[in-house]
Structure formats: structure tokens, C-alpha cells
N, C-alpha and C positions, 0 to 999 in steps of 0.2 A: 667312765663315762656312765654315768648312774642311773637304770633303769625304774622305774614306778614301783616296781616292788622293791625298791631300797637295795638291790644286787649292783657290784661291782662288775664292770665289762672291759676289759680290753680290745682296743680297735687294733689288727694285727693285718701286715702287709704280706700275703701269702705268694708273691713271685719266687719266691725261693725256690730250686726244686728239690734238696735236700730238706725241706723245713719240717721238723717233727711236730707235729699237735695231738692234742688228746681232747676228749670233750667231757665233760662230767654229765651227770644223769640230767639236767637241764640244757645240753646242748652249750654251755659255756665253753668257751677256750682256757683250759686252765694251762698250756705250754705253748711255745711256739719261738716264732723266729722273724727278727724285723720289726719288732714293735715301733709303730708308729708314733709321732708326736701326738697330744691331744687335739682333738677338734671339738669344737662346738656343734652339738647335736640337737637339731629343733623339732619340734611335730608340728605341722600346721594344719590349719583346716582350708576349706576352698578359698575363704575370704582372704588370707594371709597368704596364700599360696597365689591367687593372683596377684598382691601386692610386690610378691619375687619372681613374677612371672617372665619380667626381663632377665634377669640374673639367670635363673633355669633355663630361657631359651637360649643364651649365651653359650652357657654350657654345653646343653645338649647339641647345639652348630657346630662348636668344636670337635666334639666326641663323635657324631656322626655329620661329617662333614657331605657327602654325595647323598644326605636326606634332604626331600624339600619343606624348607622352616615353614610356607604355607600351610602345608597340608597339617605338618606337625601343632601348629596355631590353632587350626580349625578344630581339630581332634581333643586339646587341650581344651576349647571353649567348651565342649561339651562335658569332658569329664570333670571340669569344674565345676559346673553346674548339677553333676551328680551329687544324689544324696549320698552320706556316709563320704566323702571324698575326701581323705587325706594324704599328706606329704610329707616326707622327712627331709632335712637339709642337711649337710655337712658343711662346715665355716670353717677354714683354716687364717690365720691372721686375719678375718674380716672381710673374706672373699669367701663365695661359695665354690665349692669342689664337687659336689655330689648331690643327687637327690636321688627318689624314688617316692612314687606315689602310686595311688589304687582308688579304684570303688568297689564296692560290692557288685556282683553281675545279678542283674534278674532273673526269674525265673525262667524268663522268656530269650536267656541270652544263648548261642549255639556253640560255643566254649566254653 
């Protein structure tokens, strides 16, 4: 994977108990074990994330089977409309396998 700064980073699986790792000054992993197959990483704004919301909801529901999907959808509607919302998705062989998202907090945020 190549980030905007031009540096290459490895996506690593840290499930091994004795997996050695070290980080350089920029916190990049430079040693490790369990290197995963390459994935497609995509950065999305709110509109693009909204277009992929069905896939995101499916991964969420599989990852958190006891969570209320209706509540999640309601929270996502608010987040997707938030200024500065961004998401990053990971796709493997054309299917969504992971995501992360967020938006800047306002000065009035309680946390």
C-alpha cells in the first residue's frame, strides 16, 4: 500500500503471540510476521461512503451480531452528514473486508 507521502507500508496480521515487530521513527512497521495478501485501500468522503453503506452495514452486522443495526443506521446518517467525515475501506478480491471512519469533534463535544 502506498500512502500520499509516497511511502510504502505493509499490512500485517498481528495474531501471532510471538510475532516480533519494530517501528521506525515514523511508526512504520519494518519487521513482523504473518504478512497478509495485498488489499485495496480506499479513502472515501461522506458521499462515497454513503454509496457503499450497504456493504459497510453488512460487515458491521457480521462483526457485531448483537448490535442493533437500526441504531447503527441512525448513527451513520448523522455521521455521514457531519463536516469532515471520512472513511477508509479495505477490499480483498473485490469484497469489503474492513472499514474505519470518523469526523472531527465540535468544540461542544463532551468527549
